[in-house]
C-alpha angles and dihedrals in degrees: 000000000000114000126213114239108233104170130069114263140161090224101097109232126211113269107224115196121221091217128049110268121231110274110238092218093057100034118132120245089254092053092047091051091050092050095052091084109062128162094249101024087220102117135301117298125210086250094057090043088054093048088050089077082082102039095172091060094041091053088059098036099057099053090045091051092048094048093050099041100035103030117132099229132065123020121021115258091254092053092051087052090051090053089051089051091051092054093043093051092053091046092043091232098161094183096050092043090053095048095047096039088054091049091048090052092049093048100040101031086217106116091164090076093060093039088057093046094048091046099046103015109191091007092059115135113215141163110291098260094043090045092052092049094045094044094048093048091048094047092048089050095047102052115339095198090052096056108130117262087232093060095102092046091048090055092047091048088053089056102261115141122215095268091050091049092050089047089054091051090052096047094044093048092046089056093047085063097038092051091054092049091050092049096049099040100043150333140248114257135183119267114248114254117243112248114261 
C-alpha cells in the first residue's frame, strides 16, 4: 500500500494525482504543444500531464514558471529556491518543499539551512540574508495583507536590492499558487522500495 508523506523531507516523494493524467500517446495537438515547455525540459511529469487537461492554462503557466524561477536577473537560483521553500513550508506542501529544498541544497551546498527550516519551520534561525528571504516568503504566504510595513526595509537591510526583492515576491507568490494546485490535484506518496 502506498503511504502519503506527511513530514518535510529532502527525499523527493512521488506526486500521485487524484485524477487520471492525460496520456501522452493520446494527447491532442493542443495538449502536446502546451507540454513542450516544462520547467526542467527533461520529460513530462505526472503533474504536467495532469495540468494538460487544461492546455490553454498550461501553455501560459509553464513559460511564466520558467521565467520567474530560472530568469537570469534578480535573486540567485538558490535564493529563489529558498523563497519557494518558505512558501511551501507555510502551505504544508510536502512535495514542493522537498523538490525545492533539494534544489537549494544542490545549488548552495548548505544543507544546514534546510535542516534548520525543516526542524523548526517558522521558528528557524538562519543567517541574516537567508532569514530575510525565508521570513518574507513565509509572511507573504500566510496572510498577504498582514505582511509587516517594514518588510521591504527588512529585505533592503539584509542586502537585497529592488530587483531581488521583486524577484522574491514573484517566486513566493508563484509558489502560493503552485502549492494549492499540488494540494488539490494530488498528494505526495512514498517511493516504492526496490526489491532486495
